[in-house]
VMD Tcl script that draws the C-alpha trace (Angstrom):
set ca {
  {0.13 -0.12 0.11}
  {2.88 2.51 0.72}
  {3.93 2.40 -2.97}
  {0.25 2.38 -4.38}
  {-0.11 6.27 -4.36}
  {2.68 8.27 -5.52}
  {3.67 11.63 -4.90}
  {1.81 14.22 -7.35}
  {3.12 17.73 -8.00}
  {0.45 19.88 -8.23}
  {0.49 22.78 -10.80}
  {-1.51 25.87 -10.56}
  {-3.85 26.37 -13.79}
  {-7.06 28.43 -13.56}
  {-6.60 28.53 -10.05}
  {-4.51 30.04 -7.35}
  {-4.58 29.76 -3.69}
  {-4.87 32.48 -1.77}
  {-4.97 33.13 2.18}
  {-6.73 35.71 4.02}
  {-5.26 34.51 7.16}
  {-7.88 33.86 10.21}
  {-11.58 34.19 9.87}
  {-13.53 35.64 12.85}
  {-14.10 32.15 14.43}
  {-10.31 31.09 14.33}
  {-10.29 28.46 11.35}
  {-7.87 28.86 8.37}
  {-9.78 30.76 5.38}
  {-7.38 29.81 2.84}
  {-9.34 29.56 -0.21}
  {-9.15 28.23 -4.10}
  {-9.90 31.33 -6.20}
  {-12.42 30.57 -8.93}
  {-12.75 32.55 -12.01}
  {-16.35 33.79 -12.96}
  {-16.51 31.32 -15.77}
  {-15.45 28.61 -13.79}
  {-17.77 29.42 -10.89}
  {-20.77 29.47 -13.39}
  {-19.84 26.32 -15.22}
  {-19.85 24.51 -11.59}
  {-23.31 26.04 -10.71}
  {-24.60 25.04 -13.95}
  {-23.49 21.60 -13.68}
  {-25.31 20.85 -10.41}
  {-28.41 23.09 -11.72}
  {-28.60 20.21 -14.49}
  {-27.70 17.31 -12.38}
  {-30.30 18.12 -9.40}
  {-33.00 17.31 -12.29}
  {-31.20 14.47 -13.48}
  {-32.96 10.82 -13.55}
  {-29.66 9.23 -11.83}
  {-31.48 9.69 -8.29}
  {-28.35 9.73 -5.85}
  {-26.21 11.96 -8.03}
  {-29.18 14.14 -8.31}
  {-29.33 14.16 -4.12}
  {-25.44 15.10 -4.36}
  {-26.31 18.01 -6.65}
  {-28.94 18.96 -4.26}
  {-26.33 19.16 -1.45}
  {-23.98 20.93 -3.39}
  {-26.38 23.25 -4.30}
  {-27.28 24.24 -0.73}
  {-23.76 24.34 0.31}
  {-22.94 26.90 -2.64}
  {-25.93 28.98 -1.31}
  {-28.67 28.05 -3.72}
  {-30.82 26.59 -0.85}
  {-34.11 28.07 -2.04}
  {-33.85 26.42 -5.37}
  {-33.27 23.11 -3.77}
  {-36.58 23.45 -1.57}
  {-38.52 24.55 -4.53}
  {-37.68 21.39 -6.62}
  {-37.68 18.92 -3.79}
  {-40.53 19.74 -1.94}
  {-43.35 18.92 -4.20}
  {-41.34 15.48 -4.82}
  {-41.43 14.39 -0.96}
  {-44.99 13.45 -0.65}
  {-45.12 11.51 -4.05}
  {-42.14 9.29 -3.36}
  {-42.87 5.74 -2.03}
  {-39.49 4.31 -1.66}
  {-38.01 5.18 2.19}
  {-34.60 4.95 1.18}
  {-35.28 7.81 -1.63}
  {-37.32 9.63 0.71}
  {-34.54 9.70 3.20}
  {-32.49 11.20 0.33}
  {-35.01 13.86 -0.52}
  {-35.99 14.83 3.33}
  {-32.21 14.96 4.05}
  {-31.61 17.64 1.27}
  {-34.58 19.88 2.29}
  {-33.11 19.46 5.95}
  {-29.99 20.59 4.52}
  {-31.43 23.32 2.62}
  {-33.25 24.81 5.83}
  {-36.37 23.30 6.04}
  {-35.35 21.19 9.15}
  {-38.75 20.18 10.27}
  {-38.36 17.38 7.58}
  {-35.92 15.57 9.97}
  {-39.04 14.27 11.26}
  {-39.62 12.25 7.99}
  {-36.08 10.37 8.81}
  {-37.00 9.80 12.65}
  {-40.21 7.95 11.27}
  {-38.70 6.10 8.67}
  {-35.78 4.65 11.06}
  {-38.42 3.73 13.58}
  {-41.03 2.01 11.04}
  {-41.73 -1.35 10.52}
  {-40.24 -1.74 7.37}
  {-36.34 -2.37 7.73}
  {-35.72 -1.09 3.97}
  {-34.96 2.53 5.09}
  {-33.70 2.12 8.41}
  {-29.83 2.28 7.39}
  {-30.31 5.06 5.29}
  {-32.60 7.22 7.77}
  {-29.66 6.47 10.17}
  {-27.31 7.59 7.97}
  {-29.20 11.15 6.57}
  {-29.97 11.97 10.31}
  {-26.10 11.87 11.11}
  {-25.21 13.61 7.81}
  {-27.72 16.64 8.79}
  {-26.49 16.78 12.65}
  {-29.92 15.53 13.81}
  {-30.80 13.05 16.49}
  {-34.47 13.94 17.81}
  {-34.78 12.72 21.34}
  {-32.02 10.09 21.03}
  {-33.96 7.34 22.06}
  {-34.46 5.58 18.84}
  {-30.70 5.94 17.85}
  {-29.71 4.79 21.13}
  {-31.71 1.31 20.62}
  {-30.35 1.20 16.99}
  {-26.90 1.45 18.28}
  {-27.06 -1.72 20.77}
  {-26.04 -5.15 19.67}
  {-28.76 -7.31 17.66}
  {-29.33 -4.64 15.06}
  {-27.69 -4.67 11.58}
  {-23.95 -3.91 12.15}
  {-24.86 -1.17 9.27}
  {-27.35 0.37 11.37}
  {-25.27 -0.08 14.64}
  {-22.27 2.02 13.21}
  {-24.55 4.73 11.38}
  {-26.77 5.26 14.81}
  {-23.41 5.50 16.28}
  {-22.16 7.89 13.77}
  {-25.16 10.09 14.50}
  {-24.95 9.77 18.61}
  {-21.26 10.30 18.06}
  {-21.45 13.71 16.47}
  {-23.48 14.63 19.57}
  {-20.79 13.60 21.91}
  {-21.82 10.04 23.06}
  {-18.47 8.52 24.23}
  {-19.57 4.93 23.84}
  {-20.37 5.73 20.20}
  {-17.22 6.82 19.60}
  {-15.78 3.94 21.07}
  {-17.81 1.67 18.57}
  {-16.55 3.38 15.81}
  {-13.10 3.35 16.56}
  {-13.23 -0.39 17.36}
  {-14.94 -0.90 13.81}
  {-11.95 0.44 12.32}
  {-10.15 -2.91 13.49}
  {-13.12 -4.89 12.08}
  {-12.24 -8.06 9.60}
  {-15.24 -6.69 7.78}
  {-14.25 -4.28 5.03}
  {-17.63 -2.76 5.09}
  {-17.37 -1.99 8.69}
  {-14.16 -0.63 8.36}
  {-14.91 1.54 5.46}
  {-17.87 2.86 7.26}
  {-16.05 3.73 10.52}
  {-13.03 5.51 8.69}
  {-15.79 7.38 6.59}
  {-17.42 8.94 9.66}
  {-14.32 9.20 11.74}
  {-12.87 11.62 8.96}
  {-15.64 13.91 9.92}
  {-16.41 13.42 13.87}
  {-12.75 11.94 14.78}
  {-9.81 13.86 15.47}
  {-5.95 13.42 14.38}
  {-5.21 10.91 16.83}
  {-7.25 8.62 14.55}
  {-4.75 8.62 11.98}
  {-2.70 6.26 13.51}
  {-5.41 3.67 14.22}
  {-6.31 3.96 10.69}
  {-2.63 3.59 9.44}
  {-2.10 0.29 11.35}
  {-5.22 -1.30 10.00}
  {-4.97 -0.24 6.45}
  {-2.63 -2.90 5.28}
  {-5.11 -5.40 6.34}
  {-7.12 -4.77 2.76}
  {-6.73 -5.19 -0.69}
  {-10.04 -3.68 -2.24}
  {-9.07 -0.45 -3.73}
  {-12.30 1.26 -2.82}
  {-12.01 0.32 0.86}
  {-8.14 1.60 0.80}
  {-9.54 5.05 -0.87}
  {-11.77 5.40 2.19}
  {-8.68 4.95 4.51}
  {-6.59 7.22 2.87}
  {-9.38 10.20 2.00}
  {-10.09 9.90 5.72}
  {-6.42 10.29 7.05}
  {-6.19 13.11 4.53}
  {-9.27 14.62 5.96}
  {-7.47 14.29 9.17}
  {-4.53 16.21 8.34}
  {-2.35 13.38 7.23}
  {0.16 14.29 4.44}
  {0.45 10.73 2.95}
  {-3.39 10.64 2.73}
  {-3.37 13.92 1.02}
  {-0.92 12.50 -1.73}
  {-2.81 9.40 -1.92}
  {-5.98 11.72 -2.69}
  {-4.28 13.81 -4.95}
  {-3.57 10.44 -6.92}
  {-6.90 9.24 -6.83}
  {-8.23 12.52 -8.54}
  {-6.16 11.28 -11.42}
  {-7.01 7.81 -11.23}
  {-9.19 5.92 -13.97}
  {-11.86 4.45 -11.96}
  {-14.85 7.07 -11.75}
  {-15.22 5.87 -8.22}
  {-12.08 6.65 -6.96}
  {-12.37 10.12 -8.17}
  {-15.77 10.60 -6.71}
  {-14.37 9.63 -3.13}
  {-11.41 11.70 -3.42}
  {-13.32 15.01 -4.66}
  {-15.83 14.48 -1.64}
  {-13.51 14.14 1.04}
  {-11.19 17.03 -0.52}
  {-13.86 19.52 0.41}
  {-14.03 17.84 3.94}
  {-10.09 18.00 4.15}
  {-10.23 21.56 2.84}
  {-7.54 20.43 0.49}
  {-7.04 23.73 -1.33}
  {-4.02 22.97 -2.90}
  {-5.56 20.06 -4.55}
  {-8.29 22.33 -6.24}
  {-6.39 22.35 -9.77}
  {-6.93 18.37 -9.89}
  {-10.76 19.04 -9.62}
  {-10.84 21.11 -12.59}
  {-10.73 18.00 -14.81}
  {-13.63 16.32 -13.39}
  {-15.92 18.91 -14.43}
  {-15.94 17.45 -17.95}
  {-16.15 13.61 -16.95}
  {-18.52 11.69 -18.51}
  {-20.05 9.98 -15.17}
  {-22.55 12.67 -13.53}
  {-21.29 12.04 -10.20}
  {-17.64 12.76 -10.86}
  {-18.77 16.13 -12.31}
  {-21.11 16.51 -9.24}
  {-18.40 16.30 -6.56}
  {-15.84 17.84 -8.49}
  {-18.14 21.05 -9.03}
  {-19.32 20.93 -5.08}
  {-15.85 20.90 -4.00}
  {-14.41 23.48 -6.10}
  {-17.26 25.63 -5.24}
  {-16.84 24.85 -1.29}
  {-13.01 25.29 -1.38}
  {-13.76 28.91 -3.12}
  {-15.31 30.23 0.09}
  {-13.89 30.49 3.52}
  {-14.85 28.01 6.08}
  {-16.99 29.18 8.13}
  {-18.52 26.11 9.91}
  {-18.14 25.95 13.88}
  {-15.05 23.72 14.77}
  {-15.96 20.68 16.34}
  {-14.06 21.47 19.61}
  {-15.12 25.32 19.44}
  {-16.73 27.10 22.05}
  {-18.76 30.14 21.37}
  {-19.07 32.94 23.71}
  {-20.50 36.41 23.71}
  {-22.66 38.90 25.45}
  {-25.43 39.19 23.08}
  {-27.29 41.57 25.22}
  {-24.64 43.96 26.71}
  {-26.05 46.04 29.41}
  {-25.99 50.05 28.92}
  {-26.48 52.91 31.16}
  {-30.14 53.07 29.53}
  {-30.68 49.21 29.66}
  {-28.75 48.42 32.77}
  {-30.04 44.76 33.02}
  {-30.68 42.05 30.27}
  {-31.53 38.74 31.82}
  {-33.99 35.61 32.17}
  {-33.79 34.74 28.65}
  {-34.50 31.55 26.68}
  {-33.32 30.12 22.98}
  {-35.30 28.19 20.54}
  {-34.20 26.61 17.33}
  {-36.10 27.63 14.02}
  {-37.02 25.37 11.11}
  {-34.99 27.43 9.00}
  {-32.04 26.63 11.12}
  {-31.64 29.88 12.83}
  {-31.62 30.40 16.61}
  {-33.98 32.89 18.24}
  {-32.99 34.31 21.40}
  {-35.48 35.83 23.48}
  {-34.57 37.93 26.88}
  {-35.71 40.46 29.16}
  {-34.77 44.26 28.55}
  {-35.09 46.32 31.68}
  {-35.17 50.35 31.25}
  {-33.17 52.80 33.52}
  {-32.71 50.09 36.56}
  {-31.74 46.53 37.21}
  {-34.20 46.12 39.93}
  {-36.84 43.05 39.60}
  {-39.60 45.66 39.69}
  {-38.45 48.20 36.87}
  {-39.95 48.64 33.64}
  {-39.06 45.77 31.28}
  {-40.33 44.15 27.97}
  {-39.46 40.93 26.09}
  {-36.98 41.47 22.96}
  {-35.09 38.99 20.57}
  {-32.48 38.47 18.32}
  {-31.85 35.71 15.53}
  {-28.84 34.03 14.54}
  {-27.99 32.02 11.27}
  {-24.73 31.07 11.92}
  {-24.72 29.12 15.40}
  {-24.45 32.32 17.77}
  {-21.43 33.82 16.12}
  {-23.17 36.84 14.67}
  {-26.73 37.93 15.61}
  {-29.37 40.44 13.95}
  {-31.01 43.48 15.23}
  {-33.18 43.28 18.45}
  {-37.26 43.38 18.06}
  {-39.90 43.59 20.61}
  {-41.60 40.25 21.10}
  {-43.52 41.22 24.10}
  {-44.34 44.96 24.97}
  {-44.91 45.92 28.82}
  {-48.33 45.45 29.56}
  {-47.66 45.18 33.35}
  {-48.35 47.93 35.86}
  {-44.91 47.24 36.52}
  {-43.14 45.09 33.81}
  {-43.04 41.69 31.63}
  {-40.12 39.37 32.22}
  {-38.48 36.25 32.46}
  {-39.58 34.18 29.33}
  {-39.76 30.62 28.17}
  {-39.77 29.81 24.14}
  {-40.93 26.19 23.61}
  {-42.47 23.94 21.29}
  {-45.92 23.01 22.22}
  {-46.24 19.84 20.57}
  {-44.14 16.82 20.21}
  {-44.55 16.82 16.26}
  {-40.49 16.96 16.18}
  {-37.72 19.09 17.00}
  {-38.44 21.81 14.30}
  {-42.37 21.46 14.25}
  {-45.56 22.78 16.05}
  {-46.39 25.92 17.41}
  {-44.01 27.85 19.60}
  {-45.28 29.06 23.00}
  {-43.69 32.07 24.53}
  {-44.36 32.32 28.38}
  {-43.49 35.01 30.34}
  {-44.29 36.93 33.44}
  {-46.59 39.95 33.86}
  {-45.79 41.66 37.10}
  {-48.81 44.28 38.28}
  {-47.96 44.66 42.10}
  {-46.25 42.65 44.75}
  {-48.86 40.78 45.22}
  {-49.89 40.14 41.61}
  {-47.72 38.26 39.27}
  {-49.31 35.68 36.72}
  {-47.42 33.47 33.68}
  {-49.23 34.39 30.53}
  {-48.67 32.31 27.07}
  {-48.70 33.62 23.55}
  {-48.31 31.18 20.58}
  {-46.64 31.48 17.24}
  {-47.47 28.98 14.24}
  {-44.90 31.25 12.02}
  {-41.84 30.29 13.57}
  {-41.77 33.42 16.22}
  {-42.32 36.19 13.51}
  {-45.93 36.75 15.08}
  {-47.47 35.84 18.34}
  {-51.42 35.34 19.12}
  {-53.65 36.17 21.61}
  {-52.48 35.80 25.59}
  {-53.71 32.92 27.61}
  {-53.55 33.15 31.41}
  {-51.65 30.40 32.87}
  {-51.74 31.08 36.79}
  {-55.43 31.34 36.86}
  {-54.85 31.79 40.79}
  {-54.61 34.82 43.08}
  {-51.10 35.64 44.24}
  {-47.66 36.33 43.26}
  {-46.16 33.35 40.89}
  {-42.70 33.43 40.18}
  {-41.82 31.37 37.26}
  {-38.01 31.51 36.00}
  {-36.71 31.72 32.33}
  {-36.86 28.68 30.51}
  {-38.59 26.59 32.96}
  {-41.79 25.07 31.04}
  {-41.51 21.57 30.11}
  {-43.33 19.40 27.45}
  {-43.39 15.96 28.88}
  {-43.33 12.45 26.98}
  {-47.05 12.38 27.54}
  {-47.54 15.79 25.92}
  {-48.44 17.47 28.97}
  {-47.13 21.05 29.45}
  {-46.11 21.85 32.99}
  {-45.33 25.33 34.19}
  {-43.49 25.24 37.63}
  {-43.99 28.19 39.68}
  {-43.09 29.41 43.27}
  {-45.89 31.44 44.84}
  {-46.54 33.81 47.77}
  {-49.55 35.58 48.50}
  {-47.35 38.92 48.73}
  {-43.72 39.19 48.12}
  {-43.20 42.18 50.11}
  {-45.37 41.03 53.20}
  {-45.11 37.30 53.18}
  {-41.67 36.54 51.07}
  {-42.10 32.91 51.89}
  {-42.71 30.42 48.78}
  {-44.26 26.82 47.93}
  {-43.71 25.55 44.71}
  {-46.28 24.02 42.66}
  {-47.13 23.35 39.02}
  {-49.96 24.69 36.35}
  {-50.76 21.86 34.04}
  {-52.24 22.03 30.40}
  {-53.01 18.92 28.37}
  {-54.55 20.49 25.33}
  {-51.28 22.31 24.17}
  {-51.82 25.29 26.43}
  {-55.38 26.38 25.48}
  {-56.65 25.79 29.17}
  {-54.95 25.19 32.48}
  {-55.42 24.01 36.11}
  {-53.32 24.14 39.21}
  {-51.74 20.75 40.23}
  {-53.08 19.27 43.46}
  {-50.01 19.25 45.48}
  {-46.97 21.54 46.47}
  {-43.78 21.68 47.70}
  {-42.68 23.58 50.78}
  {-39.41 24.17 52.47}
  {-37.53 26.19 55.56}
  {-36.70 29.53 55.95}
  {-37.90 31.37 52.73}
  {-39.24 27.91 51.49}
  {-39.07 26.51 48.30}
  {-38.28 28.70 45.51}
  {-37.36 28.89 41.48}
  {-38.34 25.34 40.81}
  {-36.84 23.33 37.97}
  {-38.78 20.32 36.57}
  {-37.10 17.22 34.73}
  {-38.89 14.01 33.45}
  {-37.37 10.55 34.66}
  {-37.33 7.18 33.38}
  {-40.98 5.87 34.11}
  {-41.50 3.58 37.04}
  {-42.59 -0.02 36.81}
  {-46.20 0.82 36.05}
  {-45.33 3.27 33.28}
  {-46.21 6.59 35.29}
  {-44.53 9.77 34.27}
  {-42.31 10.70 36.81}
  {-40.88 14.32 37.54}
  {-38.17 15.71 39.56}
  {-38.47 19.33 41.07}
  {-35.23 20.78 41.72}
  {-35.69 24.36 44.03}
  {-33.42 26.81 45.56}
  {-33.15 27.14 49.22}
  {-31.53 29.30 51.88}
  {-29.83 26.18 53.44}
  {-26.81 25.77 51.38}
  {-28.08 22.98 48.94}
  {-30.66 22.56 46.48}
  {-33.64 20.66 47.60}
  {-35.52 18.21 45.48}
  {-39.14 16.80 45.37}
  {-40.66 13.89 43.20}
  {-43.92 13.35 41.19}
  {-45.24 10.17 40.29}
  {-48.31 11.39 38.36}
  {-46.75 14.07 35.73}
  {-46.71 16.78 38.16}
  {-50.15 16.53 40.00}
  {-48.63 15.66 43.20}
  {-45.52 15.82 44.98}
  {-43.66 14.45 47.66}
  {-41.85 15.72 50.65}
  {-38.47 17.70 49.47}
  {-35.18 16.38 50.72}
  {-31.59 17.65 50.47}
  {-30.55 17.01 46.84}
  {-26.92 16.65 48.04}
  {-26.28 19.52 45.76}
  {-24.27 22.25 47.66}
  {-25.30 25.58 46.22}
  {-26.01 29.18 47.60}
  {-29.41 30.77 47.02}
  {-29.46 30.54 43.37}
  {-31.66 28.67 41.03}
  {-30.33 25.35 39.05}
  {-30.96 24.19 35.64}
  {-31.17 20.77 34.69}
  {-31.86 18.88 31.49}
  {-31.40 15.48 29.62}
  {-28.68 15.21 27.15}
  {-30.61 13.68 24.01}
  {-27.59 11.67 22.68}
  {-26.48 10.17 26.13}
  {-29.72 10.22 28.27}
  {-27.73 11.55 31.24}
  {-28.87 14.68 32.87}
  {-26.56 17.77 33.06}
  {-26.83 20.55 35.83}
  {-25.85 23.94 35.60}
  {-25.61 25.83 38.87}
  {-23.10 27.99 41.06}
  {-20.91 25.25 43.10}
  {-20.41 27.34 46.03}
  {-21.99 28.00 49.33}
  {-20.45 30.35 52.26}
  {-22.43 30.09 55.51}
  {-23.44 33.22 56.93}
  {-22.94 35.28 53.71}
  {-25.70 36.84 51.91}
  {-27.42 34.78 49.85}
  {-25.25 31.78 50.95}
  {-22.22 33.33 48.81}
  {-21.63 34.63 45.51}
  {-23.31 33.10 42.63}
  {-20.05 31.98 41.17}
  {-18.56 29.95 39.63}
  {-20.96 28.67 37.23}
  {-20.42 24.78 37.00}
  {-21.76 21.79 35.23}
  {-22.19 18.17 36.37}
  {-23.62 15.14 34.80}
  {-25.68 12.38 36.29}
  {-26.04 8.97 34.73}
  {-28.56 7.69 37.30}
  {-31.54 10.05 36.92}
  {-30.06 12.52 39.60}
  {-29.25 10.26 42.16}
  {-25.47 10.94 42.28}
  {-23.90 13.87 40.36}
  {-20.24 14.25 38.85}
  {-18.71 17.41 38.46}
  {-17.51 18.04 34.93}
  {-15.93 21.48 35.46}
  {-16.56 25.35 35.77}
  {-17.34 27.50 32.65}
  {-17.22 30.73 34.37}
  {-14.97 31.37 37.42}
  {-14.72 35.37 37.71}
  {-14.43 36.85 40.79}
  {-15.55 40.29 39.73}
  {-19.10 38.61 38.05}
  {-21.70 36.51 39.18}
  {-23.85 34.25 36.84}
  {-27.25 32.75 37.08}
  {-30.85 32.05 35.50}
  {-29.58 29.68 32.87}
  {-31.47 28.49 29.84}
  {-30.32 25.46 28.30}
  {-31.27 23.56 24.91}
  {-29.59 21.06 22.59}
  {-29.20 22.16 18.88}
  {-26.86 20.24 16.43}
  {-24.48 18.37 18.96}
  {-24.05 21.34 21.02}
  {-25.20 22.74 24.43}
  {-26.84 26.48 23.73}
  {-26.83 28.40 26.56}
  {-27.68 31.88 28.07}
  {-27.19 33.22 31.50}
  {-27.08 36.47 33.20}
  {-23.67 38.24 34.11}
  {-23.45 40.79 36.63}
  {-20.84 43.08 37.04}
  {-20.17 43.46 40.64}
  {-18.58 46.87 40.42}
  {-21.32 48.39 38.35}
  {-24.43 46.23 39.19}
  {-25.07 46.02 35.31}
  {-26.54 42.46 34.29}
  {-25.72 41.36 30.56}
  {-27.40 38.22 29.03}
  {-24.41 35.87 27.69}
  {-24.75 33.30 24.87}
  {-22.48 30.12 25.10}
  {-22.39 26.97 23.01}
  {-20.47 24.28 23.67}
  {-20.14 21.01 22.00}
  {-21.94 18.06 24.17}
  {-18.59 15.96 24.05}
  {-17.10 18.76 26.50}
  {-19.25 16.85 29.08}
  {-17.24 13.73 28.74}
  {-13.79 14.90 27.55}
}
mol new
graphics top color blue
foreach p $ca { graphics top sphere $p radius 0.5 }
foreach p [lrange $ca 0 end-1] q [lrange $ca 1 end] { graphics top cylinder $p $q radius 0.2 }
display resetview
């Protein structure tokens, strides 16, 4: 094998390599400079190919058009074809490319095929889900990864889960590199080329000598090239000039993943090749290499104060983020005017990002201040279980009229957050009902649960009891649950709800985690989906008087906890809300293992976290209070789920 590929001297013809240094997200921006004629030729090839009778090359052309910025054409062309297609494998191809083109609600098609009775489309659906960086709730993929399923299904499920940080999935893929079955090894290296790292090169180089099939060898060499191996890059260059069209297709495809800009001249002849897929992959990679790589790095952490405090608006806090069907993020938060007090004038505003949080659009008002004091503390949530990007979006928020009058209201959007309908009262009982931001949960049963900490008058009583308001009709009507949780001193405050594994009888079990004044987080349990609750106990999580956020990681099923790992007896509020820490639980909250701190400044405090999972990332917001000025900004943070396990 060492002598199979010889070094190729690459000369520059119509293309020259230009370096612009580092991009804004600290990735190499070396690009291939295409002239206008070549660029137009590439796009023409793709537009013709997407209309071809050769199905899979047409799907590859659709992918390439989307990556080249022509996703609107793909949506227009493929949308009417999807409901007409009966073959599940082809339905996967159509749905996948619609998702990639910005219609992410079609991931539901892939998830439905994966769990369907007909196995014809199972492997294709897992592969497509992996390719578009989605996993749904992760349950079906975790089941598909288990022994007893067809090995290709296991591997493609592992690929999807591995891309979302599942450590065992990565072990399965790396073990498959050493498989005696060439197909298993080929699939494993193909996946690891994209979601592995440079340490995988040695494993691939060790195992490549066991195979003689040129196509299997091609996968190994191209995968190593993608991970930065110089010998693999030499082999990739040779394959671009090989006689076998399949070798050209694979090398051209991997060349884009490898950002092999210096091999771009070898892609030019592919545009004239007689095989359609060769032309398509050549055109795709030339166009791809002609643009800076602005994709988020696999291990990249994005952090910025999207809503920065000013003299006019000294507080931005209590936010929530939802992923929209077109791939954008909508970040809603509370904007306070003139004062940082909980009782200052405030409204709900929002900004959107189309690049995973690197940049953000202009602010717009989502909910004006209709309360006598303010509106604040927003939750953005899909109200149905139609899929991760489907169904109406609910905007829950507080309307504050007085120290004895605070209620949760709901407005619903059916156009992905562009507009919101009439308001619905959730907390239909007298009192002062505190609901933290990003707290409303939709259970597996479909029930909506709004956890609140209630008192009759915050200025006179200031003792809170936690309870839940429930809806079983997608938020149209609400009722107060039968039970409540009290605790010592100021009581059970700022509750957070998480659904646990069902009990032996199949009942929906919940845990409610609450802020206390006793130096720890308290927890109580419900065995009837939030209607009644057990007495609260110490959750064995030390904390100051501050809220916690707990969610389930879709890829692994573990619980993740975000809180302030600090307590100082006798200090105000039990100590500062710093550091901001993260822990995981593999046993549904019985025990916790701290992963690390994400904020440690002693000059700032951090709290009121929102958390969702988007394309393999923990997407968060939280307030950052400058202790010297008292101003509070709302920070965005996106970090890969793999950070929890590495």
